[in-house]
N, C-alpha and C positions, 0 to 999 in steps of 0.2 A: 781263256778270256783275257785278252790284253787290253785293259781299260785305257791306257795311255795311247795305244795304237788306234783304238776305236774313237777316242776323243779327237784325234787328229784327222780321222777319215770320216767326214760327215756322211758320205755316201753309204758307209756301212751302218752308221748310227740310225739312219732312216731306212735301212734295209731290213734284212731278215731278223736280226737281233732286236731291232726296234719294234717290229711287228710282234715278235714274241713277248717283249716286255709289255706292250699294250694289252695283249691277251691276258697275261698274268696279272696285271693291275686290274683288269676288268673282272677277274674271277671273284675276289673278295667283295668288290662293290656289288656285283650281281647277286652273289649268294646272300649278302646281308640284306639287300633289298627284298629278295624273295622270302627270306626268313621273316621280315616284318610283315610282308603282304600275307603270308600264310598264317601267322600266329598271333598277331595283335588283334584285339577285338574292341568294339565300341562300348566299353564298360568302364566306368570310373571305379577307382579303388582307394579307399580310405581318404587321404587328404585331397584327392581329386575332387571329391564332392564339394567340399567347402571352397577350395582354391579356384575352381572353375565354374561350377554350377551356381553356388551361392553368389559368386562374383557377378556372373552375367545377369542374374535376376536383379541383384542390387544395383548394378550399373544401369540397366534399362529403366528401373524405377526411379533412379536419382533425378530430382527435379531441376538441378542446376549443374553447371559445368564444374563448380567447386566440389559438389558431392560426387560427381563422376570421377574427378581426379582423386578424391578420397578413396573410392573403391579400387582404383588402379594402384594406389600406393600403399594401401593398408596391408599390414603384415599378416602372414599365415604361419602360425607357430613361430619359428625363429628366423623366418626369411620373408623378405619382400620379393615378389616375383613379377616385376613390372613387364618384362619381355614376354613371359608366359601369358600374362593377362592380355597384353596387346595382341598376341597371336590368337587367343581365345576370342577376342573381339573381332578380329579379322575373319575367323572361322564363322562366327555368327553372321557377319555382314555378307559373306559369300554364300553360306549354306542355309541361313535362317535357323540354325541350330548349332549346338556344341557336339562335335563328333571327335571322339577320343582317338580314333584311328588317324584322322586328319592331323590332330595335334602332335601325335607321335611321329608321323612322317615329316611334319614341319620341323620338329627337333632334329630329325635325321638329316635334314638339309643343312643344319649347322655343323653336323659331323662331317658332311661332305665339304663344307666350307673350310673346316679345319684341315682336311686332307689337301684341299686346294692350296692353302697357305704353305703347307709343308712342301708341296710340289714347286711353288714359286721360289721358295728358299733353295730347294735342291737345284733347280735349273740354273741358278746363278753360279753354281760350281762348274758348269759346262761338262759335267760327266754324262756318260751314256745313260739312257733311260732305264736300262736294266738295273743300274745301281739303286734306283728308287723303289724297285719292286718289294723289298721287305717291309716298307712302311705301311702300305695298305693292309698287308697281311697281319702286321702287329696291331694295327688300330682297329680294323673292321672285323672283329671276332667277338663271339657272344659271351665272353667271360662276364662282362658287366651287363647281363641281360635285364637285371632289375632296374637299370638305368634306361636302356633302349626300348623296353616294352611297357613301361609305366609312365603315364603322361606327366605327373608332377616331377619325377626325378629326371626324365628326359628334358623337360623344359627348364630344369635347373642346371644340372651338371653339364650336359652336352652343350646347351646354349651358352652358359657362362664360360666354360672352357674355351669354346670357339671365339667368343667375344674378347676375352682377355688376350688370347694369342693374337687375335686380329689387332688389338690395341698395341701390343708389343711390336708387331710387324710394322704398323704405321709409324710408331715412334722411331724404330730402328732406321727408317729411311732418312730422317733428319730434315725433311722438307717442311716449310712453314705450314702449308695447307694440310699436310699429313698430321702435324701436331694438333691443329685445331680439330680435325675430324677425330683423331685419337682421343682427345680430351672429351669431346662430346660423347663418343662411344663409351668411354670409361665411366662417365656419369650414368649413362643408361645401364651399363653392366653392374654398377654398384647397387642398383635397386632391383636387380634381377635374381639375386641370391646373395647370401652373406659371403660366399667364397669370392664373389666379384669384387669385394673390397680389397682383396689381396692384389688386384690389378694395380692399385695405387703404389704398392711396394715394387712390383715388377717394373712399372713405368718409371718410378724414381731411380731405380738401379740403372736403367737404360740412359736416362738423362744425365746422371752422374758420370757414367762412362763416357758420354759424349761431351761432358763439361759444358752443358747447356744450362747455365745457372739461372738465367732469367726465366726460361721455360720451367726449370725445376721449381722456382719460387711460385709460379702460377699453378703448376701441377699440385704442389703441396697445399697451397691455399685452398684451391677448389676441392682437393681430396679431403682435407680436414672438415670442410663444410659438409661434404657429402656423407662422411662417416658420422658426424654429429647428428645430421638429420636422419640417417638410417636408423639409429638407435633411439631417436626421440620418441617418447611415449610408447616404448616397446612393451607389449603386454606379457610376453612369455619368453623366458630364457632356458626353459626345459631343464632347470637345475644345474646349469653349467658351472655355477659357483661352487658346487660340491666337488668339482674336478680338482680343486686345489688340495682339499683334504685327502682325496684319493691319491694324488701324486705324492703327498707326504707319507702316506702309508705304503704305497707300492711304487716307488720311483723306478725300480727295475722294469716294471711292465710298460711304463711310459718310454723308457729308453729302448727296450726291445721292440715295442710296438712301432716305433718310428721306422726301424729297419724292416720289420715284417710287412708293414704297409707298403713301403717303397719296392719291395721285392714280390709284391702280390701277383704279378703276372705269371710267376712260376709256382703258383699254388696247385701243383699237380696231384695232390692227394685230397681232393675236396670232401670226400666222404669219411675221412679218418677223424679221430678225436683231435681236438684243437691242439693238443700238445704235439702230436705226430704231424699234423697238417701244417703247423707253422714252421717246421724246421727248414724246409726248402725255401720258402719265401724269405725267412730271416737270413739264411746264408746268402741268398741272392742279393738282399738289401745290403749286407755287409760287403759285397763285391761292387754293387752298382754305385753306392754313395761315394766311396773313396775314388772310384773311377771318374765319377762326375766332378769331384773336387779337383782331381788332377787335370782333367780337361779344362775346367774353369780357370785354373792357374795358367795353363798353356795359352788360353785366350786372353786372360787379363794382364799377364806380365808385359807383353808388347804394348798393350793399350795404356798401361800405367806409365811407361817410359817414353811414349811417342810425343812429339810436340803437338800442341793444341791444333795447329793448322795443317798438320801433316797430311790429312786426308785430302786437302785441296790440291796437293801436288801428286797424289797417287794415281796410278793407272786404273783402268776400269776394273781389272781383276782384283786389285788390292782394295779398292773402294767396296766392291761386292763382299770381300772377305770381312772388312770391318762391320758392314751391315749385318752379316750373318752372325758375327760375334755378339753384336748388340742384341740381336733377336734371341739367340740361344741363351745368353746370360739372363736376360729378362724373363724368359720362359722358365728357366731353372728356378729363378727367384720365386715365381708364382707357385710352382709345384712344391718347393721346399717349405714355404710358409704354410701352404695348405696341409702338407704332411705333418708338420709340427703341431698345428692346431688339432688335426684329427687324432694324432698320437696322445695329445694332452687331454682332450675333452672326451674321447669316446671309449677308452678301455674300461671305464666304470660300468658300461653296459655289458661287459663281457669281452674277453680277448678276441673272440671270434669276429667282432665288429671290424677288426683290422683287416679282415679278408672278406667282408660282406660284398656282395655283387654290386651294390649301389655305388661303391667307391672305386671299383677296380679300373675305371677309365684312367685314373691318375697314374698308377704304376705302368700301365701300357704307354702312356704319353712319355713317361720318363725314359723308357727303353727306346722309343722312337727318337727322342731328342738326343740321346747318347749316340745312336747310330748316325743321325744327321750331323752331329758334331764331328764325329770321326771322318765322315765324308768331307765336311767343310775344311777341316784342318789338314787332312792328308790328300787333298784333291790333286796335288802334283806328284805324289809318291805312288806310282803305278803298282809296284810290287805289294806294298802294304795295303793299298786299296783292294786289290784282287782278293786278298785274304779276308778283309773285312766284309766285302760284298758277299763272298761265298758263305762266311759265317752268318751274315745277316739273313741270307736266303734260307739257310738251314734252320736258324732260330725262328724266323717268321713262319715257315711252313709247319714246323713242329708245334709252335704255339697256336697257330690258326687251326690246324687239324685237331689238336688235343682238346681245345675248348669247344669246337663243334661236337666232338664225341661226348664230352662231359655234359654239355649244357643243352643240347637239342632236345633230349627227352624231357628235361625239366621245363623247357620253354613250351613244349607241346602240352604238358600236363597243366602248366599254369593257365593256358588258354581255356582248358576244360574247367579249371577251378573258378576262373572269373565268370564264365558263362553260367556255371552252376550257382555261384554266389549271386548273380543277377536274379535268378529265379527266387532264391531265398529272400533277397531284399524286396523284390517286387510284391511278394505275398506275405511276408512275415516281419518286415521292418528292420531286420538284421540280416547281414550276409556280406555286405561290401565293406567290412572292416570293423564296425563298432560291436562291442559285446553287449549282451542284454543288460539293461539297467544303467548303462553308461550314458552320461549327458549327451554324448555325440550321437546317440541313437535318434534323439529328437531332432537335432540339427540336420542329420542326414535324411531323415524322413521328410522333414519340411522342405529341404532344398530339392530333393528328388521329386516330391509331389508337385511343387510349384513349376519346376522345369518341365515335367511331363505334361502338366495341365496346359502350359503355354506353348507346347510344341517345341521346346528348346532342347529336349532330349527324348530319345525313344529306346526302350529296352530291346535287345536283340530278339529276332524272331526266327533265327535259323540255327539254334543250338541243337545239340544231339537229343535233348529232351522235348523239343518243341512239338513233335507229333503226339506226345503223350501228356501234354501239359494240362489240358482240361480234364482228362481222365484222372490224373493224380489229384486234382482239386475237388472233384465231384464223386465219381463212381468208386474211387479207391477206398473211401471210408466204409463202404458197404461190403468190401471184399472180405470173405472169411479167411482165417489163417490157413496156410498150407502146412500141415503137420510133417510133410516130407522135407520141408526146407529148414535146415538147421543152420543158424548163424552163430558163429563163435564170437564172443565178446571178451575183450581184455582191456586193461588200462583203467582209467579213471582220473580224476583231478582236472587236467586240462582237456583230455580227449579220450574217447573210446575207439579202439580198433575193432572193426566189424569185418568178418570174413566168412565166406561160404566154405563148405567142404570142397576139397579139390576134385574137379571133375563131376560135381553134382549136376551141373548144367549139361544137358545132353548134346548141345551143338555149340560151336564157336559163336561168340557174341561180339557185338560192337562195343563202343564206349558205354559204360554202365555206371550205376550209382546205387548207393545205399539210401533207402527211403526211411525217414524218421517222421512219424505221423502221430499227432494227438487228435482230439476231437475238434480242435480249432485250427491247427496249423500243420503244414506239410513242408518238410525240409528235404533237400537233396545234398548228398556228399559224394563227390565223384570217385569212382574206382581208379586206383593208380596202377593196376596190374598191367595195363597196356603200355605203361610208360617206364617200366624197368628197362635198363639199357638192352638186355638180351631180347626181350619181347618187342621193343620198339624197333631195333635195327634188323632183327631177323624176321619180323612180321609173323611171329608165332600165333597159332590159333589160341584164343583165350576162352577158358571154360570155368572161370571162377571170378568172384567179385571181392575186392578188398578196399576198404575206405576208412578214413579217419573222421570220426564224428567230433566236431569241436563243441565241447560242452558249454563254454561261455556264450555261444551264439544262441542257445536255446533258453526260452523262459521256463520257469518251474512247471513241472507237470510230468505225467506218465506218457511215454511214447512207445508205439509198437514199431518193430523193425521189419523192413522189407527190402526188396531190390527192384531196380529198374534195369532191364537188359534190352538194349536196342539191337535188333537184328531183323532182317527181312523175313526170316523164318520163325521168329519167336511167336509161339502160340499164346503164351501168357507173359507179356513183357513186364507186367507189374504183379509181383507176388509178395505176400507177407508171411512171416514166420510167427510162431507162437511167442517168441521172445519179446521182452519189453525192456526199456530203461527208464529210470526215474531221475529227474533232475530236481534236487531239493530247492 
């Protein structure tokens, strides 16, 4: 693969290798789209209820434009989510209801926008399309599935990341109109998540590099105003002030957490203890961060010594190089500020937060930017580029394949968990996040009840338990216990683990659940046996049920234990054992 030769011979670029590159680029896009289509469900989870359902009810009922604006800008926990609420409003206008699948796909469009920006930056190098292939493989992989399959996080992280990168891209162009659009977009980004505020830092870095002092003054003035308003009358900081005392007590965790977080793409032991699990990401971070600093110096050093008006006399290739340097440096500034804030604020929740799926889009972006920087700075060095592209392809394929293997069973199981939680919430007031007795239970019930009564939301009707739903709620209470069904119970505190004897079920079963039933309530807890990696990938026949019963979800009382087994051949899909559990 001679990149210099291919760059000079456009007929080859648009020929066989170009078609191969298009196919390769299409693979992660198609697979990610199919993953979302297959596994996301129209079910709100935790903060989704307040952020979107409470919002749409309040917005519709608001009598004045001022009150409607209040509902758009009012904070949810420690974030204002203006863009997410605007998309919710658009969903309501188009569909007449709030559909969480629609919202997640809307957020996915921002992820594709981000990929499109990277492609535009890449094309300015004039390199063959094959060199771009590693980027979609590094970006469109399911390590950060709790961002891509959860409405509130997808409409925060994905949306804001794409918007900040878009702002940096606009500013890097230096055009007057681009600056105005970028400034407007950054104001919108600032009220779309607290991370969006870091875009002011990234933009300021770009403007300083360009020596655009008047624009910098405007940028900083508007930015200070936006930041002050963002935190005006903020009701909840979630105890972030305690992070200072935690830092003073555990400064080494903050230091190491910064590198662990930035190397999170290489968290290849996700099921190990956090001590073992964090070794690879920390080592990766200790390599990536110095590499980034070295590349930043390589870009900054010529910028620092060039005359202010040098770009006016540059040729087209040199002008494109300066723009890439502005873009890449501003993007790094955004990622590093975000990483510093996460490393400072989050370790107090446990070191595992440094590798939580919600945040893993950021280390993936860091690796993408490093690869793009190498292409940008070495675009005339054919021999070095060939090595970097080969390395990028290997890393991209390995990362993409590994995270599909690691995460796909978890994503499939999460779908069943959400559907089952919808049943519990529908009939028991708890299930979609809040624990019994928590104040959020009342808020969630009120928001869901109002949304459903007005036709703004509808519970799913195509879940695995749907054919048995009415039987569970009516006839099941009269079913006598089956003395041949023995359910093993272990645990306590937060949860009970409930399991049948192995092979006690005579025939293979479909997705199943443990039934927990009192005189007033019926709860389901999905069986996870189908979703172990071996069973999931090898499609093994399942003849046992194993589920985790979450104790805080249940109100006090005595519950009998049973199982729901879905199968076309199941003579008794609902059976109860003599065992019970008591919730004090």
